[in-house]
N, C-alpha and C positions, 0 to 999 in steps of 0.2 A: 186767594182759593182761584180756581181758574173757573170759567163760566159752567164749563163741562162738568166741573167735581160740586158746582151749587147747583145746576138743574138737577145731577143725581141723588143729594142731599133730598133735594124739594118733593122730588117723585117715590124718594121711599118716608120720606114723612105721609104720605096718602096710602100706605101699603093694606091691602085688604085682607078683611077680618082672618083669612084663611090663604097666607103669602104661597102657601107647596101650589099653590094651583100655577101662580105665575110661574112657577119652574117647571112644573108638567109640561105648561102649555109652549113654553119653550124651548123644551125637549122634543117634542111633537113638531112642532114648527121646523126646527132645524134639520130635521132628520126625516124632513119633506113628505110626513105622517101628517096630512092636512086635513084629511076626514078625521082622524082621530083628535086634530086641536081645536075643528068645533064642537066635536061631543062635547070632549072634557070643557069647553066655554061654558057650553050648556049646564054640563051639570054643576058648572060652579055657581050659577044665574039660582040653579035650583037648591043649591044647599042654603042657600041665602048670604054668601059672598058677595062682595062689590067688586064689580073691576074696576080697575085705573088705570094711568097713563101707561104700566107695566105692561095690564094685560091684553089691553088691545091691539097693539103692532101685530101681534104675532096674529091674531083673530084674522085679525083683517089681513094679514100675507094670507093666509088661508083661503081664504075665500077668493085673492087674486088667482091664486096656484090655480083652483079649482073652476075657473072660470063662472064665479056665482054674485051676478052684480044684485039680485034683488036683495040676501042674504047680506051682500057688502053694504047696502043700502039701510037695511034692519040695522047691521052695527054703527051705522054714519049716526042715527037716531040715536042707540046707545051714547052713543061717545057725547056726544050734544046733552043729554039729559046729565051725563054724569060730572058735566063741566072740564073736561078734558080735551075739547076741541082746539084751544090754544097750544096745547102742547105739543114742540113740534116732530116729534116722534111719530105721537099721533095724525097730526095732520100731514105728514112727509106718506104715512102709510095709504091712507085715505087716497090722496090724490094718485099715487101709484099704484094703486087699488081698481079705482076708476078706468087709469088709461091701458090698462091691462082688462079689462073689460069690454072697452072700446066706446068707455063712456066719456069721453074724451072733455066733452063740453064740461059735464058735472064736474069733472077733475078742475078746470077753468074757473068754474062758476065757486070752489070752492079756495080756491086760490085767492081770488077778487076779492072774496069777503071776509077776509082777513091779511091785514094790513100790514102786520110783520112778517107774513109771506115775504113780499117783496125788500126782507132785508136780510134773508136767508137762503143759502145757497144750494142749502137740501133741498128747501121747498121750490127753489129753481130748479134746480137736476129731475126732480120728479117727475116736473112737469114739463119740461124740457125731454124727457122717454119716452114719456107719455105721448109725447106728438110724434115722436120719430116713431117710435112702436105703430101708430095708425098712419103711417106714412104723409103724415100733415106737414112735410118739408118747409113750406112758408109759412108755419107758423113759428117751424123750429128754429127758423132764422131770426125772424121779427123778435122772439122772446129773446135769442143770446143775445142783438141787439139794444134789448131793452138792459136786460141785466148789464153790458157794458155802462148804458147810459148815466146807471144807477149807480154803476159803482161796484157793485155786488161780484164778491170775491168769485174769480173761474180757476177751477182743478179740471182734474183729470174727468171725474165724473161727469162733466160739464162735456168735457169733447169728447167725451163717449158719446151720450146724446146726441150731441151736432155729426158725429161721422158717421152714425150708427144709418141714417135716411143717405148719406152719400152714395150707398152701395146700388142703389136704386139704378137702373138706368137709366141716361140724359141725364144725372146728378152728378159728373165724376168733378166739371169742372167745379162746381160748389166745394166736393172732397179736397181736391188739391187747393186753394184757398184755405178751407181747415187745415193742413198738411202744413201751410205756409206760418197761419196761427199761431200751430201746433210749436214749431221750429223757434221763431219770435220769441215766444214765453217760455222755451225752454220745456214743453208741454208733454214732447214727444220723444221725451226721457222715461215718460212714464211705458212700464211693458202693455200695461192694458190697451192703452190706446196707439201704442206703436202695431198692436196683435189687431187691431178692428181699423187701423190704416191699412196697412197688408191685407187685410180679408176685403176692405174696400178696392183696392186695385186688382186686385186677383178678379173676384168678382165682376170687375170691369172691362176684361181682358187686357186690359192692361200689365198683361204677366213681366216685363221688363222693367217697370217703376217697382213691381212689387219686388222684385229678387233684389234691385239695387236697394228698397227699405231692408230687406229680410237683413244684407249683406252688411248696412249700417248700423243695424238695431245691435247696441253693445251687450245684451241680455238678452239668450235667447230660452225660455223655456221653452216646454214640450208643446201646448199652446199654438207659439211662435215658427215649430217646425213643422206640427201639423196642418197649418192656415195655407204653409209653400206648397207643402208634398199636394195636399186636396186643391190649392191653386192649381199646379200645377198639371193635376187628375181633369180637372174642369174641363179644362182648356185644351184635353188631347195630347199635351207632350209625356207623353208615356215612359219616353225614356230619361227627361230629366226627375221623374220622381223616383226612379229605381235612383237615380248618381245621389239626389238628395237624401233619400232614405240608407244609402250605405254609409253616406256621409255623418247623415247622424244618427247611428248607430257609433263611429269611430270617433263622434267627441260623449260616446257615454250615458245616450240617450236609451229608457226604454220603451218600447210603443206601445200608445194603448189601443185598443180599437176603431178608433177614428184612423190612427195611421197605417196599420194594418188593411181596412178598408180601403182607401188609397190606393196603398200598393197592391192589392189584389183587382183594381180597376184597374190597373196598368198592366199587371201582367197577365190579367185577360185580352185587352189590346194589343199587346205583344207577339203573345201565344206562347210567353217565357213560362212552361208548365214548371221548370226545375224551380225558380223563384218562390213560384206560387205553392210549392210543396214544404219549402224549408215554409213561410209564412206558415204554412197549417201546421206544422213542429212546433215555430213558437207559440200559434194560439194555445195549444197544450200544456206549452210548459210555463206560459203565463195565467191558466185557468178561465182562458175565451172562449171556451169548445161550444159553451153553451151561448152566446151572443147572436144572436137573431140576427143584426148585420151581416157582422162575418160571417156566418153562415149562407147566408144568401150570396154577398161576394163569392163563398168557396165556390158555390154552385156555379156562378156566372163565369166565373174562372176554367173552372173544368169543363163546363158545357163548352165554350169558346174555344180551348184548348183539345176538343174532340175525345176528350176523357167522359162519356154522356154515361159509363157505367156510375164513374164513379162520381160522377154530377148527382144520378140520381138515385145512390146510397146516401147522400148527405143529405139529397129533399127529404127522399121517404122517412130517416130519419129526425127528422124537426117536430117537435112535439106542436110548435104553431107556425101554419105555414100564410106569409102575410100575400096580398099582390104581388110584391114584390119577387117573392120566393117562385109564384108561380110562373112569374115573368121569366124568370131567369132559367128555369128547366123547357117552357114551352120556346123558347129563344133559340136554344141550343138544340133539339133536335131539329125545330125548321130548318137553320144555318147546315145544318150536314144533313140534311135530304130525307130529314125523317120527316113528312111534315101529317102525317096518316097520325102518329104517334102525339104531335104536337095538339093537331085539333080535338083528341081525343083529352087530351090535359085540360083543354079549354076548357071542354066542356064539363069534364068533372068538375074544375076549378068553380063553371058558375052554379053547377048542382051542389057546392059544398057551401053556398051563401058569400061567397066570395063576389064582390064588383069588380069586373075589369076596369081599368084607367084606360089611359088614351095610350101609353106604350104597351100594355097588356099585349091589345086591337093591330098595334104596328106589327109583333112579334107571332100572332097566328095570322094574319093577312099575308106578311111575307113567308112565313110558313106556307100558306095557302098554294100562294105563288110559283114556289120551286116544286109544288109536287102536283103541279096543275091541276086542283081540286079549282075551279074557278067559280062554280055554282056557292059551294059552300062558302070563299069569300068573299064572293057578293051578297050573301043572306049575313055574314057577321059585317061586313061595311053597312049593311040596311040597316041593322039592328043598334048599330052603336049610338046615332041623334034618337030614336023613336025609342028604343026601349032605356037609354042609361043616361040620353043625355047630353051625351059629348060630341062634340063639333068638330067635324074631321081636321084635321088640320095638314098641311102643306107633306108629312113623311106617309101618312095613308092616303092620301090620294097620288103618292106616287107608289106605293105597294099594290093599288089598283090598276093603278096604267099598266106597269108591270107586271099584274097577274091578267088581263085582259091583254094586251101583245101576245104575251106567252100565246095565247088562245087563240090567236090569230083572229081576235073582234076589236079589229084597229077603228073603225068606226064608232065603237064604244068606250073605246079611251078616248078618242077624240072628244067625243059629246062630253066624255065626263071632265077631261079638261077644262073646258069650253066654259061649261059650266058650276066650274067650283066655288065654294064660300070664303074663296084664299084667291091672292096672287099667284095664278102659274109664273114661275119660273123657269129659266132655260132648262136645268135639269128636266124637269118632265116632257117638255118638248122634246129633251133628246131620247130619252125612255120610249118615246111612242118612234122616234124614227129610228132607234135601235131595231124594233117592232118589224117597223117596215122593211125593213130592210132583209130580215127572215124569213118576213112573206113575201117579199118583192112586189111591195104596193107602191108605184113612183108616185103618182100622183100628192097620195096623204105624205111622200116621202117629202118631196118638195115644201109641202104647206109646215111641215114639223120642223125642215131645216130651217124656213125660212122665221119660222118661231125661235126655236132655239138661240138661234142669234150662235151659230159654232162659228168660234173664231180659226185660222188660219185655216181657209178655205178659200179660193179662186171666187167661184159663185154659184148658183143653182145650177147651174147648169152642166158643170163640170162635176161637181158635186156628184150627180145623180147619176154620169154617167160612167162615175168610179164604184158607184154602189150597184151598177148593174152589173155592172166586170169581175165584179170580185166573186160571186158564188160561182159564176159562168164557170170558172178554173174548177171548180171542185166538180159539178156538173157533167162535164167534157170528159169526166175520166173514167 
């Protein structure tokens, strides 16, 4: 009899008075009906039934999914009182719950208090995943080394926990070491590990390494194709997205909403309206028409491709509009010269109780700039941090320099750059330089040119002379 079979019979021997409670709990948790699962657990206790090692994992899983650390601690007490703490399934669930509820030190304490944890791969894997989820990279590495030293079996789930934090900027070197370890022990053949490694590479901007891994993977599921497609999309390689999408379809894979979001994003970037329309037809055919993420992507695609009426129709038909939905339509009107409409929509969004994020502010500030709504743009910029707690980034400052520059308020633009909370790059000074050219401010142009470190020019004097000469050709006509 195997260890798993012995464990199963042991747990079965401690069945509750009403075993159907466990079945109901399992069904609710497996269907992601986590609130219902916890409600069933309470009803079970009130009915006089006693929970056992089969009961707790589903209740604990529900606490983790709903981020209910206090309820999770109460369940931990129930586990202790019923004597189920040493059951591997229960212990693993508790460690996982604490990790997902950002109480990773509680997870470690529980792990350390049970000596048998150090013999079980499943317990190590739960703690490893918890550390990864909480970005405790050093602890992930230390725990993995401990597993190796103690001879604890390492499997694909272990590697998933180890690879996960390697997608964080600055950890690519560690990720490549992990990849090498996977290859050495044959764990890279695990499709889940391969997908995780692929995601790590594309998130780190190492798109060529990601593609090489993708091409070498013996089995590619839809998750694999999605990882590569969205990796291309996130790195601005829109043509590659559409090429890979066609290849995926030729291999007989049906896209899911995640696939189509990446494709629509690329259509928006390229202005590929015909492909975007084809994707919309597929959405209808696959029954994805009510998917909010896809509808947001559709609004963005049609707006960027210049079909504002279609974008607005889809937007108006959405039963629930998120800040992403509003940002897509606001950005569309702004980029096509209808700044007044964009501003009206932004104000309507705020009146509706939707809190704008940094991307929404970029869209409305850009709209104000292109429409010449200088004071309105200054008002929005002023409330970003004061009212909404959003610290302006380089994109927001770039919009403001453009806004002030177009209005001829060049000194204000310079003062804004010099007072920035983030480091000014050459692009910002370049934007000011362009405004100086339009408004013929030679002195400030020289300063902006020096700061922007523009390449391929001889020197400041020569550049300023060229800058002065170019408008004269038009003015003398």
